[in-house]
N, C-alpha and C positions, 0 to 999 in steps of 0.2 A: 412148494416155494419156501425158500429160506430167507432169513434176514441177515444182511451183512452191513457192518459198520466199518467204513474205511476211514483212515486218518492220513492226511497229507499236508505238507507245508509248502507254501509258495516261496521256495528258497533256491530255485534253480530249475533244472530240467525234469524234475520228478512228476510234475503235475500231469502232462499229457499221457505218459505211459500208465500211471496209476488210474487216471480217469478212463483210459481205454479198457482196462480190466474191469473197472466198476461198470462201465457201459455194457460190456459184454455180458456180465451177470444180469444186468437189468433186462437186456434183450432176451435172455433165457427165462425171464419171468420172475426173477427174484426181487425182493424188496431191498433196495440199496440206498443207504445214506452215506454221505461223505462229510466228515469233519474237516473243514478247510478254512483258509483265510476268506474274509468277506469278498475280496477281489476276485475270487475264483468262482463265485456263485453262478454266473452265467455259463461257465464252462461245465460245471457239474450238472446243471439242469439240461444242457445240450446233449449229454449222453444218456439222459433218462433217469438220473439219480436225483435224490433229494439232498439239498445243501443244508448243513448244520454249521454255523459259524463258530470258530474258536472264540471264546469269551475271556477266559483267564490266561490262557497261553498266549505268547507273542503272536501277533498277526498283522496282516497288511490290508488296508482299504484301497490303496492304489499301488500301481507298479512304478516305482521311481527310485533313483539313487538315494533320495532322502528317506524313503520308507524301508530301505533294506534293514533287516533286523540285526543280523550278525555283523555286517560290515567287515567281512574277513579281508577285503581288499585294502583295509587300513593297516593290516598286520605287516610288520617289517621282515618277518622270516616265515618259512613254511611251518615251523613249530608253533609260531604265534597264530597263524591261520588255523591250524588244527585245534589249538586251545580255544579259539573263538567259536569254531563249530561245536566243539564239545560242550562249552559253557553257554553258548547262545542258543543252541537248538536241541541238543541231545540230552544231556544230564541236567544242565542248569535249570531249565524250566520244566523238568519232568513232573514235578508236583502239580503245576498249573495245568499241563496237558492231561494228566491223570484225572484231575478234578473235572475238566470239561467232558472227558470220555465217560467217566462214571455218572455224571449228571445225565448224559444222553442215554446211557444204558438203563438208568433208573426210569427215565421217561418212556423209553421203549426198548425192551431187551433185544439182544441180537444173538444169532446162532454162531457168529464168528466176528472177531475184530481183525481187520486187515490193515496193517500199518506199513507205510514206507519206513526206511531205517532211521530217520531223524527223530521223530517224536517218541522217545523212550516212554514217556508218560502214558501214551495210548496202550503200549504193550503191558505196562504195569497194571493199568486199569482192567484190561481184559483178563489178565491172570488173577487179579484180586477178585473179579466177578465170577471166576470159574468158567470163563468162555474160551473156546479155542482161539489161539492167536497165530496169525500168519504175518510174516514180514516180506515185503516186496523190495528187492534190490533193483534199482533202476539204472544200474551200471554193472561193471564186472564185479565179481564177488570180492568184497573188501576184507573179509574176515581172515585171520591167520589159517593157512592151509598147508600141510606138509608138502614139500616139493615146489612151493611157489615163493617168490620173494615177498617181503613184507610190503603191505600196501602203503602208499604215500609218496615215496621218492621217485617212482617211475622206473624201478630197476628192471632189467632184463633177467631171465632165469639164471640162477647161479651156475657157474662152470668151475668144477673142481673144488678143492679145499678152500682157496681164498674166497670164492663166491659163497660157500656155505658159512664161512666165518663172518663174512659181511652180513648175510641175512640173519644169522643168529644174533649178532651184536646190535644191528639196527632194530630187529624185532624186540629185543629186551628194552631198548631205549623207548621205542614206540609204546610198548605195553606200560612202561612206567609213567609215560606222559598221560596216557588215557586213564590210568588208575589213580592219578591225582584227584579225580572226581569220584572215586569209588565210595568214600565215606558218605558223600552227599547222595549218591544213588542208593546206597543201602539204607540210608535214613528215610528216603522216600518209600522204598519197598517196605520197610518196617512199619511205617505209618499206615500201610495198607495190608498188614498181616502177612507179608511175604518174607521168606528166608533171605539172609544176606548172601551176596555173591562174592566170588574170589577174584573176578575180573570184570571190568566194565562191559566187555563184549559178551559176557555170559548172559546179559540181559537179552541180547538178540539170539544167541545160541540156544537159550532155554525155551524158545517159542516152539510151537507145534509144527510149523512149516516155514521154510526159508525158500522163497521162489526168486530165482535170478532171471531178470528180464533182459537177457542178452543171449547171444549165440554161444553155445558151448564150444563151437569150432573157433570162435574168436578169442575166448579166454585162454589163459595158460593151462596146460595139462596139470592135473593134480594127482599126487600119489594116492590120496584117499580123501573122500568127502563124507561129512556126517550123513546118516541115512535120511534125514529130513530136509536136506538141501536138494532142490530140483532145478535144473535149467529148463526153462519153459519157453525160451525164444524171446526175441525182442518185440516191442510194440512199435509199429511204424507210422502211427497216425500223426498228422500235423496238429499243432495246437489250434484251438478254436479261433484264436485271434489272427491267424494267417490270412492275409488279404489276397485278392485275385491278382493274377500275373499273366502277362503276355510276353512271349520270347522277343528279345530285341532283334531288329533286323541285322542281316549279315550272315556270312558263312564261317567266320572265325570260331575257334573253340570257345564254348561257354564255360566260364569258371565261376562257380558259386562260392561266396564267402559267407559263412555262418558262424558268428561268435556267440557269446553268452547271452541268454535271455534275461539275465540279471546283471547288475553293474559289477564289473571287476576291474575298474580303472583301466579299460582297454581301448579308449578312444585313440590314443597314440598308435597302438598296434593296428587299428583299422586304417589309420592314415598311411602307415608304411605298407600295408597290404595293397591299398589302392594305388600307391605310387609304384609298387612292384608290378601290378597288372598293367599300369600305364606304359611300362617298358616292353610289353609283349604284344604280339598280334593276336589278341583274344578279345572276347566280349566279357566284361566282368559284371557280376551282380552281387552287390553287398546288401545283406539283410541285417539291420542293426538290432532288431528286437525291441522290446518295450523300454529298455533301460537307457538307450542312446538315441537321440534324435538324428535323423538322416542328415540334417544340415550341419551337424557337428563334424562330419567327415569330409575331408577335402579329396575330391575325386577327379581324375583326368577324364577326357572326353569319351574314352571307350569303356568307362565304368559307370554303371547305374547304381544309385544308392536308394534303397527303400527301407521302410520300417520292417516290413514282413513280406513273405511270399510263401506259397505252399511248397515246401522243399520236395515233397514227393513228386510234384509236377515238374519242378525245375530240374530235378535230377534225371528225368527222362531225356533232357536235352544236354546235360552237363558232361564235360570231358574231364573235369577235375574239381576238387573241393579244397578250399583253404579254411581251416577252422581252429578254434582254441582247444579242440579235442574233447569237447563235451560228448558224452556217450551217445546222446540222441542223434546229433549231426553225423558222427562217425558211422554209427551202425546203419543209419538210413542210406548213407552214401554207399557203403559196402553192399547193402541189400540190392542196390541198383547197379553194382559192378563198377562204381566210379572210384578211382584212386584219390588219396587224400594227402594234403600237406598239413601237418599238425604243429601248432605253436602253443603248447599247454601253458596255462597261466597258473593254475593251482587246483585245489579240491581233488577230484578223482582224475583230472585230465592228464597228469604225467603217466598214470598207470594205463589209461586208455591208449595214450600215444605209444607206450611201450609195446602193447599188444598189436597195435597197428603195424609198427615196424617189424615185429616178429613174424607177422603174417605175410610180409612182403608187399602189402597193398598200399604203402605210403611211406612218407618221410617225416621225421621229427626235427624241428628247429627250436632254438631258444626263443621265447616270446620277445626278447629284445633284439632279435636279428634285424639287420638293416634291409632296406628294400631290395638291394641288389642280390642278397642271398635268398630272400624269399622268391624273387623272380627266377633265380637259377633253379630252385627246388620245384617250382611250378612247371618250368620248362622241362625239367627232367621227368616228372611223372606224366607229362603229356607226350614226350618223345620216346620213352623207353617202354616197350610193350609189356615187360615183366610185371609192372605195377598193375596194369589193367587185367592181366591174366590172373594174378593173385586175387584181385578184387572180384573177378568173375567167379573164381573158385569159392570164395566166401558167400557170394550171392546165391550160388546153388545150395550151399548148406543152410543158409538162412531161409530160403524158400521152403525147404523141406521141414524146417522147424516151425514155421508159422502157418503151415498148411492146416493144422488143427490148433484150436485154442487151448493149449495145455494149461495156461494159468487159470482160466475159468474152471477147467475140469479138476485141477488140483484143489481149488477152493471148495468146489462142490463135494469132492471126496473127503475133505477135511471135516465138513459138517456131517456127512453120512457116517464117518468113522466115530465121531463124537457121540452121535445119536445111538449108534450101536453099542458103544462102550458103556454108556450111562446105565442102560437096563442091566447089562452084565454085572456092573459094579454093584448095583442095588441088589441083584439076586445073590451075589457072593456075600454081601453084608448080611442079608437075611439068613442065608444058610449058616454063616458063622454064629449068628445069634441063636 
């Protein structure tokens, strides 16, 4: 049995997939603790892990618009939203998250620290303690990779010299924006006895494992990946707060609407999607999530609005999905062979939507699109067989990827490799002496 310390922030869709991995390790007999917001405690305990609350790092006690930590929906530009994420979650509070993680490691040592990509401080703490560190990406791989467009704008792969120049220029600008936080990151690292870095993303790249919780068939092809990057397949479990659901009566196609589980100033978008479905001969189901109350959405007679429903169950009946292009909703839809209409708002959503379009399994619209345009897109994915054929092709690939729990196996291998390397290092030191 090994001891794993996970770190996750309640800042979007990362909690369910991270806890799915934690729960899998607990089922295998390992001791698993999860550093997480107090609001996540019940979900952590439901998967058989022990909850450890963030104390010094930013955290939430309730899920609401007011409790949102970064409030990236207040940013006026995508660059401003990126800076909010960088300073509100990743680099800004790294010292506080590192303190919480080191306090817990002092209370009970771990064989590995497993962090999602936002709390840089947890990674720093693991490295400072000499513990193997793994990072879980709960979306497509966001790091710069040769042959892929820079992450953020939602670009499709480059074509020809103009596209390569576009990627190079935007990549430089993006790197400069992230590196505005480099002095602060290096100061935190120095305070814990770690060497300075040349780029903010080197904090992630310098860990022992980077596990991408998506389908490799869904992500863009890469010319080359670092050897410690592993695609381990998506996690398809619903969040613990999903409520029971019964299919509405009727034979019309069922269209599921799933938007952000955190507030992204998207109530107006939900209203327009509801209006769009009201123009079509469909049964609509809108799940608002914890951040928006169902009564805030104006819906026609053929559209039901609920706070939550188990998407895995709903997708067995659904003919199409309309979403903000959060990775969890998109990949669960494709795993069931259901085509998607995406209206990305921000965060990783433009890049997820780009991969959706490239796969042929859906359409992308601007989030400000009027109801008539949304209705036309839904009608198109319902009527044109090519979208369902492409979604079915991805469903087959995803099924083969999730047949074995590669994420849990990789984390077990990481601990085994570390245990093997430690005696070898000790022997080598003794021989040199």
